[in-house]
C-alpha positions in Angstrom: -0.2 -0.1 -0.1 1.8 3.3 -1.2 2.0 5.8 1.9 1.2 8.8 -0.4 -1.9 7.4 -2.2 -4.4 10.0 0.6 -5.9 13.3 -1.1 -7.2 15.0 1.7 -9.5 18.2 1.3 -11.4 20.2 4.5 -13.7 22.9 3.8 -15.4 25.5 5.9 -18.8 25.1 4.3 -22.2 27.5 5.4 -23.7 29.6 8.3 -23.8 26.9 10.6 -19.3 26.5 11.2 -19.4 23.4 9.1 -16.8 21.6 7.5 -16.9 18.9 4.4 -14.5 17.0 3.2 -12.8 15.0 -0.2 -11.0 11.6 1.0 -9.9 9.6 -1.9 -7.1 8.1 -4.5 -4.4 10.2 -5.6 -3.2 7.5 -7.9 -6.9 6.9 -8.8 -8.1 10.1 -9.0 -11.2 9.0 -7.0 -12.3 10.7 -4.0 -15.6 10.3 -1.9 -17.9 13.1 -0.3 -18.5 13.6 3.4 -21.4 14.9 4.8 -22.2 17.1 1.5 -24.2 19.7 2.0 -24.5 23.8 1.7 -22.3 23.7 -1.4 -22.3 20.8 -3.4 -21.4 22.9 -7.2 -18.7 24.1 -5.0 -17.5 20.3 -4.0 -18.1 19.5 -7.2 -16.1 22.3 -9.2 -13.4 21.7 -6.4 -13.0 18.1 -7.2 -12.8 18.7 -10.8 -10.2 21.2 -10.7 -7.7 18.8 -8.7 -8.8 16.3 -11.4 -10.3 13.8 -8.9 -13.8 11.8 -10.1 -15.9 11.8 -6.9 -17.6 8.4 -6.6 -19.0 8.4 -3.6 -20.5 10.2 -1.0 -20.6 9.0 3.1 -22.7 10.6 5.8 -21.8 11.1 9.7 -25.6 11.5 10.4 -28.8 12.7 9.1 -29.1 16.1 10.4 -30.0 18.7 7.6 -26.3 21.1 7.8 -24.9 17.4 6.8 -27.3 16.5 4.5 -29.6 19.0 3.2 -32.9 19.4 4.3 -35.3 22.0 5.8 -34.4 23.3 9.3 -35.6 26.6 10.9 -37.4 27.7 7.9 -34.7 27.4 5.2 -33.7 24.7 3.1 -30.3 23.7 2.5 -29.2 21.6 -0.5 -27.4 18.4 0.4 -28.0 14.9 -0.9 -30.6 15.4 -3.3 -28.9 17.7 -5.3 -26.2 16.0 -5.3 -28.2 12.7 -7.1 -28.7 15.1 -9.3 -25.4 15.8 -10.5 -23.8 12.9 -10.5 -25.1 9.0 -9.7 -23.0 7.8 -7.2 -23.4 5.8 -3.7 -24.2 7.2 -0.6 -22.6 5.3 2.5 -24.9 5.7 5.9 -24.7 3.9 8.9 -27.8 1.3 8.8 -29.3 2.7 11.7 -29.0 6.3 10.3 -30.6 5.0 6.2 -34.4 5.9 7.1 -33.6 9.5 8.4 -31.2 10.3 5.9 -33.6 9.1 3.3 -36.9 11.0 4.9 -34.5 14.2 5.6 -32.7 14.4 2.6 -35.7 13.1 -0.6 -33.5 10.7 -1.7 -34.6 6.9 -2.3 -33.6 4.6 0.3 -32.3 2.7 -3.0 -29.4 5.6 -3.4 -28.0 4.2 -0.5 -25.6 1.6 0.8 -26.4 0.3 4.9 -23.3 -0.7 7.2 -22.5 -1.5 10.4 -19.7 -0.5 12.4 -16.1 -1.8 11.2 -17.3 -1.6 7.5 -14.6 -0.8 5.5 -14.7 1.9 2.1 -11.9 1.4 -0.2 -10.5 4.0 -2.5 -7.3 3.5 -4.5 -5.2 1.9 -1.6 -7.2 4.3 0.9 -9.3 2.6 3.1 -11.8 4.4 5.3 -13.2 2.7 8.4 -16.5 3.0 9.6 -16.5 3.5 13.5 -20.4 3.2 15.1 -20.4 5.8 17.7 -24.1 6.5 18.7 -24.8 9.1 21.4 -25.5 12.6 19.0 -27.9 10.5 16.8 -28.4 6.4 17.3 -26.7 6.0 13.5 -23.6 8.5 14.1 -20.8 7.4 13.0 -17.0 8.8 12.6 -14.2 7.7 9.7 -10.9 6.1 10.1 -9.0 7.1 6.9 -5.8 4.7 7.2 -3.1 4.3 4.9 0.4 2.0 5.8 2.8 4.0 7.9 0.9 7.0 8.4 -1.3 8.4 11.6 -4.5 7.8 11.1 -7.1 10.6 10.4 -10.3 10.9 12.2 -13.4 12.5 10.5 -15.7 12.5 13.8 -18.7 14.0 12.5 -20.8 15.9 15.2 -19.6 12.8 17.8 -16.1 15.0 18.6 -15.1 18.2 18.5 -12.0 20.2 19.9 -12.4 20.8 23.1 -16.0 19.6 23.4 -18.5 16.8 21.8 -22.1 16.5 20.0 -25.6 17.7 21.7 -27.0 15.0 23.4 -29.9 16.9 23.8 -32.0 16.7 20.8 -34.8 13.8 19.5 -32.9 10.4 19.0 -30.0 11.4 21.3 -28.7 9.5 23.9 -25.9 11.2 26.2 -25.4 7.4 27.8 -24.3 6.5 24.4 -22.3 9.2 24.1 -20.2 8.4 26.5 -19.2 5.2 25.5 -18.7 6.0 22.0 -16.5 9.2 23.1 -14.4 6.4 26.0 -14.8 3.2 25.0 -14.2 3.5 21.6 -13.0 7.0 20.0 -10.8 7.2 23.2 -8.6 4.1 22.6 -7.3 5.5 19.4 -3.4 5.5 19.2 -2.4 9.5 20.5 -1.1 10.0 17.1 -4.3 9.8 15.2 -5.6 13.4 13.5 -8.9 14.7 14.6 -10.9 16.1 11.9 -14.4 17.3 13.5 -17.8 18.1 11.9 -17.5 21.8 12.4 -15.2 24.3 13.5 -15.8 25.4 17.1 -13.0 26.5 18.2 -9.5 28.4 16.7 -7.9 25.6 14.9 -9.5 23.0 12.4 -7.8 20.0 13.9 -6.3 18.4 16.5 -4.7 15.5 17.2 -6.5 12.7 19.8 -3.4 13.0 21.9 -4.3 16.4 22.6 -8.1 15.9 22.8 -7.6 13.3 25.5 -5.6 16.0 27.6 -7.6 18.8 27.0 -11.1 18.0 26.2 -13.5 17.9 29.7 -15.4 15.6 27.9 -12.6 12.7 27.3 -11.6 13.3 30.6 -14.3 12.2 32.3 -13.8 9.0 34.4 -17.1 8.2 34.9 -20.7 7.7 33.3 -22.2 9.9 36.2 -20.1 12.6 36.0 -20.3 12.5 32.3 -24.3 13.0 32.3 -23.4 15.5 35.1 -21.2 17.7 32.1 -24.2 17.2 29.7 -26.8 18.8 32.3 -28.5 14.7 32.5 -27.7 13.6 35.7 
């Protein structure tokens, strides 16, 4: 496996400080869009300018600012517009499939449903799908892996720099969030690079090692304290 095959772009979009990502293979010139919302044409144009062919999309969770849909009286473009432009598979966590289809107004037949631990490959790049319920039941993170290089975690709304996703929304589960953070993401190597779903901090990336030291929601040592932090205790 090549150690320099990774194509990775982080883009700030929209009115809610979202990040979207392009992840792919330089060798095959193929890329996947992560959470394509707000500016679909701009993402596809950027991929084309980089001579990359978009061959699929990955969805962290079903909220409108990540997949498109109507919220607070505003209509956000997303998966529906993407599928109007290109015929590609949309990779979702199995528990999130019905929500993605309904909120984004697309057919469930457009989706490829995955379980935690599944791997999506593009060129020499492997993208491991990590089920991290809490913010929503089917929230997932994407661990981008290549030989002899630190992994890169695209964490959606599960883990931010210095904080974590909300657990006071319909479908949220604060106890599940605690276990996703402490039993799953906290076990990733310290050198893993972290790329969140929103710019809620001065920087757009960190490392898991830094977050383990500084993020209070990763420093909590028991569920009772975590629930108190989240206002659910």
